[in-house]
C-alpha positions as a LaTeX table, in Angstrom:
\begin{tabular}{lrrr}
\hline
Residue & $x$ (\AA) & $y$ (\AA) & $z$ (\AA) \\
\hline
Met1 & 51.07 & 64.57 & $-16.37$ \\
Ala2 & 52.79 & 63.05 & $-13.38$ \\
Leu3 & 51.54 & 64.37 & $-10.05$ \\
Pro4 & 54.09 & 64.69 & $-7.24$ \\
Glu5 & 53.29 & 63.04 & $-3.89$ \\
Val6 & 50.46 & 60.97 & $-5.40$ \\
Glu7 & 51.63 & 58.03 & $-3.29$ \\
Ala8 & 50.87 & 60.00 & $-0.12$ \\
Leu9 & 47.33 & 60.60 & $-1.36$ \\
Ala10 & 46.92 & 56.94 & $-2.33$ \\
Gly11 & 47.86 & 55.97 & 1.21 \\
Lys12 & 44.93 & 58.00 & 2.55 \\
Leu13 & 42.41 & 56.44 & 0.20 \\
Gln14 & 39.51 & 54.59 & 1.88 \\
Leu15 & 37.33 & 51.96 & 0.27 \\
Ile16 & 33.67 & 51.91 & 1.22 \\
Glu17 & 31.16 & 49.28 & 0.33 \\
Leu18 & 27.55 & 50.40 & $-0.15$ \\
Arg19 & 24.47 & 48.23 & $-0.33$ \\
Pro20 & 21.47 & 49.45 & $-2.37$ \\
Arg21 & 19.92 & 52.55 & $-0.81$ \\
Glu22 & 22.99 & 53.26 & 1.36 \\
Ala23 & 24.55 & 56.67 & 0.87 \\
Ala24 & 28.12 & 57.75 & 0.22 \\
Phe25 & 26.82 & 60.98 & 1.81 \\
Trp26 & 23.49 & 62.51 & 2.62 \\
Gln27 & 22.14 & 65.93 & 1.73 \\
Gly28 & 22.80 & 68.25 & 4.70 \\
Ala29 & 25.86 & 66.33 & 5.91 \\
Glu30 & 29.36 & 67.67 & 6.25 \\
Cys31 & 31.36 & 66.01 & 3.48 \\
Phe32 & 34.89 & 66.93 & 2.44 \\
Asp33 & 35.39 & 63.76 & 0.41 \\
Ile34 & 35.85 & 63.11 & $-3.24$ \\
His35 & 34.57 & 59.72 & $-4.41$ \\
Val36 & 35.45 & 57.47 & $-7.31$ \\
Val37 & 33.22 & 54.53 & $-8.21$ \\
Arg38 & 35.11 & 51.22 & $-8.51$ \\
Thr39 & 32.07 & 49.06 & $-9.06$ \\
Gly40 & 28.35 & 49.55 & $-8.95$ \\
Leu41 & 25.98 & 52.43 & $-9.65$ \\
Leu42 & 24.93 & 55.49 & $-7.67$ \\
Lys43 & 22.53 & 58.36 & $-8.16$ \\
Gln44 & 23.01 & 61.95 & $-7.01$ \\
Thr45 & 19.74 & 63.40 & $-5.82$ \\
Tyr46 & 18.17 & 66.53 & $-4.39$ \\
Thr47 & 15.46 & 65.73 & $-1.88$ \\
Glu48 & 12.66 & 68.17 & $-1.03$ \\
Glu49 & 11.13 & 68.52 & 2.42 \\
Asp50 & 8.07 & 66.50 & 1.25 \\
Gly51 & 10.36 & 63.61 & 0.27 \\
Ser52 & 10.21 & 64.19 & $-3.49$ \\
Glu53 & 13.44 & 63.44 & $-5.23$ \\
Trp54 & 15.13 & 65.10 & $-8.21$ \\
Ile55 & 17.94 & 63.07 & $-9.76$ \\
Lys56 & 20.81 & 65.18 & $-11.07$ \\
Ser57 & 23.13 & 62.46 & $-12.27$ \\
Phe58 & 24.26 & 58.84 & $-12.22$ \\
Thr59 & 27.78 & 57.58 & $-11.57$ \\
Gly60 & 29.26 & 54.24 & $-12.50$ \\
Pro61 & 32.70 & 52.63 & $-12.62$ \\
Gly62 & 35.48 & 55.17 & $-13.13$ \\
Asp63 & 33.21 & 58.16 & $-12.47$ \\
Met64 & 34.16 & 60.70 & $-9.82$ \\
Phe65 & 31.65 & 62.61 & $-7.71$ \\
Ala66 & 31.63 & 65.11 & $-4.85$ \\
Cys67 & 29.57 & 68.07 & $-3.66$ \\
Pro68 & 31.66 & 71.10 & $-4.66$ \\
Met69 & 30.01 & 73.31 & $-2.04$ \\
Ala70 & 30.71 & 70.79 & 0.75 \\
Ile71 & 34.30 & 69.81 & $-0.16$ \\
Thr72 & 35.38 & 73.44 & $-0.10$ \\
Gly73 & 33.68 & 74.05 & 3.25 \\
Gln74 & 31.19 & 76.59 & 1.83 \\
Ser75 & 28.18 & 74.60 & 3.01 \\
Arg76 & 26.98 & 71.15 & 3.91 \\
Ala77 & 26.21 & 68.70 & 1.08 \\
Thr78 & 23.47 & 70.14 & $-1.13$ \\
Phe79 & 22.54 & 66.70 & $-2.49$ \\
Ser80 & 22.81 & 63.01 & $-1.58$ \\
Ser81 & 24.69 & 60.24 & $-3.35$ \\
Val82 & 22.89 & 56.89 & $-2.95$ \\
Ala83 & 23.75 & 53.44 & $-4.23$ \\
Ile84 & 21.28 & 51.98 & $-6.70$ \\
Glu85 & 23.06 & 48.64 & $-6.63$ \\
His86 & 25.83 & 47.10 & $-4.54$ \\
Ser87 & 28.79 & 49.46 & $-5.06$ \\
Val88 & 32.40 & 49.88 & $-4.00$ \\
Val89 & 33.63 & 53.44 & $-3.85$ \\
Glu90 & 37.04 & 54.96 & $-3.16$ \\
Arg91 & 37.04 & 58.15 & $-1.13$ \\
Phe92 & 39.65 & 60.66 & $-0.03$ \\
Asp93 & 39.59 & 64.03 & 1.68 \\
Tyr94 & 39.62 & 66.96 & $-0.76$ \\
Arg95 & 41.57 & 69.04 & 1.72 \\
Leu96 & 44.57 & 66.76 & 1.09 \\
Ile97 & 44.46 & 67.73 & $-2.59$ \\
Glu98 & 44.11 & 71.36 & $-1.73$ \\
Ala99 & 47.26 & 71.13 & 0.40 \\
Leu100 & 49.12 & 69.44 & $-2.44$ \\
Ala101 & 47.91 & 72.11 & $-4.87$ \\
Glu102 & 49.23 & 74.87 & $-2.61$ \\
Arg103 & 52.76 & 73.56 & $-3.06$ \\
Ser104 & 52.62 & 72.10 & $-6.58$ \\
Leu105 & 51.78 & 73.56 & $-9.99$ \\
Pro106 & 50.84 & 70.15 & $-11.49$ \\
Trp107 & 48.26 & 69.66 & $-8.70$ \\
Gln108 & 46.94 & 73.20 & $-9.28$ \\
Lys109 & 46.51 & 72.39 & $-12.96$ \\
Ala110 & 44.82 & 69.05 & $-12.16$ \\
Leu111 & 42.33 & 70.84 & $-9.86$ \\
Arg112 & 41.65 & 73.55 & $-12.44$ \\
Leu113 & 41.03 & 70.95 & $-15.15$ \\
Ala114 & 38.74 & 68.92 & $-12.86$ \\
Phe115 & 36.62 & 71.97 & $-11.99$ \\
Gln116 & 36.50 & 73.03 & $-15.65$ \\
Arg117 & 35.19 & 69.60 & $-16.60$ \\
Leu118 & 32.59 & 69.77 & $-13.83$ \\
Ala119 & 31.45 & 73.15 & $-15.09$ \\
Gln120 & 31.13 & 71.79 & $-18.64$ \\
Ile121 & 29.03 & 68.85 & $-17.44$ \\
Lys122 & 26.77 & 71.13 & $-15.40$ \\
Leu123 & 26.32 & 73.62 & $-18.25$ \\
Gln124 & 25.44 & 70.85 & $-20.70$ \\
Arg125 & 22.85 & 69.37 & $-18.32$ \\
Glu126 & 21.38 & 72.84 & $-17.72$ \\
Arg127 & 21.17 & 73.50 & $-21.47$ \\
Asp128 & 19.57 & 70.11 & $-22.12$ \\
Leu129 & 16.94 & 70.61 & $-19.40$ \\
Leu130 & 16.07 & 74.06 & $-20.74$ \\
Thr131 & 16.06 & 73.37 & $-24.45$ \\
Leu132 & 15.13 & 69.70 & $-25.05$ \\
Ser133 & 11.80 & 67.98 & $-24.70$ \\
Thr134 & 11.59 & 64.94 & $-22.45$ \\
Arg135 & 11.56 & 62.69 & $-25.52$ \\
Glu136 & 14.70 & 64.41 & $-26.82$ \\
Leu137 & 16.34 & 64.09 & $-23.39$ \\
Tyr138 & 15.60 & 60.34 & $-23.43$ \\
Arg139 & 17.05 & 59.99 & $-26.94$ \\
Lys140 & 20.19 & 61.91 & $-25.95$ \\
Leu141 & 20.63 & 59.72 & $-22.87$ \\
Ala142 & 20.11 & 56.56 & $-24.91$ \\
Gln143 & 22.80 & 57.73 & $-27.35$ \\
Ser144 & 25.34 & 59.20 & $-24.93$ \\
Ala145 & 24.97 & 56.75 & $-22.01$ \\
Pro146 & 23.18 & 53.62 & $-23.23$ \\
Gln147 & 24.49 & 51.71 & $-20.20$ \\
Trp148 & 22.06 & 53.62 & $-17.97$ \\
Ile149 & 18.96 & 52.77 & $-20.03$ \\
Asp150 & 18.97 & 49.05 & $-19.08$ \\
Arg151 & 20.76 & 49.35 & $-15.73$ \\
Val152 & 18.99 & 52.23 & $-13.95$ \\
Pro153 & 15.53 & 51.49 & $-12.54$ \\
Gln154 & 12.83 & 53.09 & $-14.65$ \\
Lys155 & 11.53 & 55.25 & $-11.78$ \\
Asp156 & 15.07 & 56.71 & $-11.44$ \\
Leu157 & 15.37 & 57.29 & $-15.20$ \\
Ala158 & 12.03 & 59.08 & $-15.03$ \\
Gly159 & 13.29 & 61.21 & $-12.15$ \\
Phe160 & 16.43 & 62.11 & $-14.10$ \\
Leu161 & 14.39 & 63.09 & $-17.15$ \\
Gly162 & 11.79 & 65.03 & $-15.14$ \\
Val163 & 8.83 & 62.88 & $-16.16$ \\
Thr164 & 6.58 & 60.42 & $-14.36$ \\
Pro165 & 7.31 & 56.69 & $-14.72$ \\
Val166 & 4.08 & 56.41 & $-16.76$ \\
Gly167 & 5.27 & 59.22 & $-19.06$ \\
Leu168 & 8.62 & 57.48 & $-19.49$ \\
Asn169 & 6.87 & 54.20 & $-20.33$ \\
Arg170 & 4.96 & 56.03 & $-23.06$ \\
Ile171 & 8.16 & 57.55 & $-24.48$ \\
Ile172 & 9.90 & 54.18 & $-24.47$ \\
Arg173 & 6.92 & 52.48 & $-26.11$ \\
Asp174 & 6.75 & 55.17 & $-28.79$ \\
Glu175 & 10.51 & 54.95 & $-29.39$ \\
Ile176 & 10.29 & 51.19 & $-29.86$ \\
Arg177 & 7.41 & 51.66 & $-32.31$ \\
Gly178 & 9.36 & 54.39 & $-34.12$ \\
Arg179 & 6.85 & 57.17 & $-33.57$ \\
Pro180 & 8.00 & 60.71 & $-34.32$ \\
Ala181 & 8.89 & 63.07 & $-31.49$ \\
Asp182 & 6.06 & 65.26 & $-30.27$ \\
Gly183 & 7.83 & 66.74 & $-27.28$ \\
\hline
\end{tabular}
């Protein structure tokens, strides 16, 4: 589907370079931007007041990320997006897309499809967290996104799976040895 006025949006695109541990945005910040990873790897995290971190997702080349609550002005960012490795990210203001959608049916459809996809991803993650054991979560990740297994630091993989790094080591060791799942 061709989107009208896409050149105008492309002209507003900004490239940002992030070193490891630098953020595309921080939890609590005002952030109207949508981001697309050109190169590198980032993690999206919730951080508690005590500093503990809960990793909700990883994004790599070609992946898009944003905080839906923040881009629509409903709140400040509810999570952070932090580079795990040197990364280059494109960003543009969501309000520009909203303005295009107000005058164009193709942009309205593109927005609807993007939010539908986001809802599908969130529902699948929620279902997995509620119904799969940590071992099953690890297996699913290894099958659906094997690129993260070797690339993401083990402490971050553990955070994503909701297990300690020691617990993840045990799961990986057992998987290598071919032990049956015990939850």
